N, C-alpha and C positions, 0 to 999 in steps of 0.2 A: 282720361278716363282710369279710375282706379280699377286694377283688375286683380286686387288682393282678396282673398277671402276675409269674411267678416270675424269679428273677434268678439267672444261672449262678454258682455257687459251687463251688470245688474240693473243700469239706468236705462236700458233700451227698451222703447216703447213703439208699438204701431198706433199711430193717432187715430182717433175715430174720425169718421167721415165728415163730423160737423167741425172738426177743427179747421182753421184758416187755411185756405188754400191759396196757390200762386196760378194754376193753369188745371185744364181737362184735356186729356189725350182723346184724338178721334183717329183711327185708322180707317181711311176712305174706302168704300167698296169701289171695285174696278171690275172690268170684264173678264179678268182670269179668275174670279171668285165664283161661288154659287150664286151670287147675285146677278149674273149675265143677263138673264131673262126678266129681271124686275128692277133693273136699275133706274128706271124712269120713275117707279113708285118710291124706291128706297132712298135715293139721294135726296129727295125733298124732306125725308125724315132727318137725316144727318145734317142738312142745311139748318132745319128748324131747331136742333139740339147745339149746334154750332152757336147761332145767333143768340140762345138763350143763354149759353155759357159766356159769351162776350159781353153780355150786360153787366157781368159781375167779376171777370177774370180773365186771364188768357187762354188762348186756345192752342195747343200744340197738334198739329195736323201733319199726318204722313200719307202719302199716297204713292201707287206703283208708277203711275203714268207721270213723266216729267211734265208735259203740257198742262195736264189736269191739275197738278199740284201748282203750277204757276196761276191758272186761272182761277182756282179756289182760292187762293191766297189774296189775288188782286181784290176778287169779288167781295170776299168777306172783309178784308181790311177797309175797303171802300164803305161797305155798309156801316162798320162798326165806327169809323171816322164820322159819318154822317149822323151817328147817334152819340157823338162826343165820346168814344171809346178808340182812340186811334192807336194803331201799332200792336194789337193785342194779338194777330194771329202770327204764328211761329210755325214754320213748315219746312219739311224736307221731303225729297222723293227717295222711297225706299221700297223694295219688294215686301209684299205680304202675302200670305195663303188666304187670310180673311180678315174680318173687321172686328174680331172680339178683343178689344183692348183691354177689357177688365181682366181677361186671363193671360194674355201675352205682355202686358205692360208691366212695368216695375211696380214692386210694393215698397212703399215709403217707410222708414222708420225713424224715431227721434233718438238720438242717443246724446245725452247731456246737451241738449239744445243744437246739436249738429244733425242734419239731416243726411240720410244715406238713402240710396234706392237700391233695393236688392233685387238682382235679376235671376230669379228662380228659373230652372227648366220648365219649359213648355212642351207637352207631347200631345197636344190635342184631345184631352179628356181621357187619355189612357189609349192613344194611337188610333183615335176613330177616324181620323182625317189626316191628310197632309199638314206638316207643321214645320217643315225646314227652315221657311222663310221666316215664320212668326217667331221661332226661338231665337234668332240673332238680331230681330228687330230694334231692341233696346239699345243694343250696342251702336247700331246703325245711327240711332236717335241722337245717342250722346257723343258719338264722333261728329255728328253734325251740330254739335253746340246747344241742341235745344233743351239739355238739361243744366245749362250754365257750368258752374264749378261743382255741382253735386255730384259725389262720387257714384259711379255705378258698379256696384259688387256683385260678382256672380256667386251664386249658391248652388251647389250641387244636389238639388232636391227639387222633386216636381212639386209645383204649388201653383194653384191658379187664384188670382184675387177674388174671384165670385165665389169662391169655396170656404172663405172665412170672413167673419165680422169682429171688429175690434171695439171694445167701449173706451179705448184710450187710456185705460187705467190698469191694463194688465190682463182682461178677461178677453178671451176669443171665443166665439160661437161657431160651430161647424156642424156638419153631418158625417156619421160614420160611413155611411154608403159611398160617399165621395173620397174623405181622406184614407179610408182603409182599403180602396180599391187596390188590388195587387198591379193592376196595369199602369198604376202610377210610380209607387217606390215599392218594388217588390222585396220581400225579404223584411221589411220593416213592420212591427207591430205596433199596436195602439200605445204602448208606453214609449217605444223608440221614437213614433212621430210626434208625441207630445214632447220629448226631448227636442226634437228639431225646431218644433214651435218655439220652445222657450229660449233656445239658443239664437235663432235668427230674428224672432220678433220680440222677444221679452215676455213671452206668455207666461203669467204666473198661474192662471187658471185656463183650462179648456173646457166649455160645456158642450158635450156632445148630444146632438139629436139622433135618435136611432130610428125615427120614424118620419115621414113626410114623402111627398111624392107629387110630381107634377108631369102628368102626360105630355109627350112631345120634347121632353127634356133631353139634350144629349150630354148633359154634364155629370150624370150621377147625382142628383139631387143637390145642386149647389145651395148653399144657404141664403143667397142673395134673391133667391126665387120664393123662398119660404118663410124666412123670418129675418128681421132687421133690428138692431140697435138703433134707438131714437135718442136715447140718453142713457149714462151708466147704469140707472135702474129701470129703463123703459126699454121694452120689447114689442114690436109690431109684428103681426104674423098672419098669413092666410088661413082663413076657416070656411070649411065647407058646411052648410046646414042642410044639404039635400042628401037624404039617405040613399036615393038611389044613383047618386053620381059616383062614378069610379073612384073618386079621390076621399070619398066621405071616411071610411075607417082609418085611411093612414094619416090624414090630416087630424082626426080627432084624437088619435093616439099621440101626435105631435103636439097637439095642444095640452094634453095632459102632462107630458114631459116638461112643456114650458112652465106649468103650473108647479112643477115639483123644483124647479131652478131657484137657486138664492144668489143674490148679488154679493159683491164683496162684503158688505156687512151684515150677510147672513139674513137679509129681508127679501120676501118674496118680490119678484120683479112686477112692475106694474106691467100688464098686458094689455095691449089694444089689437082687436081683430079686424082685418082688412076686408071689404066686401070681396064676395066671389062672383067674378064675371061669368056672364053666359059663356056656354061652351062655343069657341072660336074653332072652324075647320079649315083645313087645307082643300087645295083642288083636287085632292084623291081620297077625301074624306078622313084623312087623318086628324085627331085633335091638336090644337096648337097651344104652346105654353103661356097663355094669357095669365100674368100675375101683376097685381099692383104693389107686390112688394119689391120689384125690380126698379125703385126710384133712385134718383141721384141727388145727393144733398151736395149744393154749391155756396159759395158766400152769400147769404141773403135770400137763398130761394132754395125750393125743392122742384126738381123735374120729375113730373109724374106721367108714366106711361098710360095712355088710355087706349081703348080698342073699339071704339065705335059702338058700345054695347049700353044699355040701359044703366048699369051700375057706375058707369063712369062718374056721373054727378055726385053719387054718394063718395066715390073714393077721393074726389076733389075735397069734398066737405070733411070727411075723417083726416086726410093728410094735413087740411088747415087747422084742424083742432090739435094735431099732434104738433105741428110747428107753427104756432098762432105769431111768431116773429119773423117768418120767413114768407117770401111770396110763393104760392104755388102755380107752377106752370104746366099745365097739361100739354103733353105732346102725342099725337096720334102715332102710335106704335105698331098699328094692325100690320103694315108689311113687313116689320121686323121679326114677327113671331113666325112667319113663314119659314124662316130659317132657325126656328127653334130658340131665339133670344130676343132680349127686350134692351130698353133704355140704359139700365145699369150695365148689362153686358157689353155695350158698344164704347162705353166710356171708361176711363181711369183718371181719378183726381191725384194731383201731385200739390203736397203742402207748401205752405206759405215760403218762401225763400227761395224754391228751385229755379223760378223764373224771376228774374229782376227787373223792373221796369227801366 
């Protein structure tokens, strides 16, 4: 494992999610997490995600319980072998506070054709929850050989994968509410944070959304719940048309901001609104963060969260129109949003070359 700091390089880029991938990470829920009372509902969701991923690429799986790790690995490898995808599950037993691999997982960059995995600091969205195990999980995965020979490089900067979107060509999309939160990198202003994004991820442009809101979200408006790159000149986003909904004003203001953005060629982005699902509520009446923007792109497919609401069908249709050359695989993520995240939040893709067959 490489433990040296990164070196500034003008060729550095954060790949777009649609770039070729080698694997997807999952951090499995266990009895020591907030999933304790709903494991019987949540584990089938993780299993569905795992099997969808295994159709197209490797799966990197970690779990705190050793016996569970072994059982999951054997079961999923047997399933994959029966589908003619043998040996695609790689696993390690490692402690974790929770399951949000998007945010505690490494962020990949390409530097002159060489991949590095950047290990940013993780403090549970501004010290909202325990994070000590999650902050060292990437190092445990690297030491376990799950990243192959790809260097894992520590970066002394708090950054979550769900807070940034990359077009693969030097443009990042993010939200000011999240990245400028003083609970993450106190003392750094917007200019300084842009400098860190330029140094670490090769960002030539940063597009900041100052509006956008999702009830039940613990992340301070992660971009992957609101707006996503679908191509270098194409952004899909959540839009609420109900004037009586609490989200209406903030999401309309976000839409207006997106309409003002220009791509690297100074052209307006192609914008595609996503359906707005019926409100979903938790057991205590709290609104849950259901969003179709929290999809995952893998090799040849898009894994789309659904919520057992009437708008699911339209979301599948819209996603098929956005990605006509990929399979659209709906996965019922209603159990996930009870812990305030969804499909993209529990996964982290790793680019081609990290895991070698």
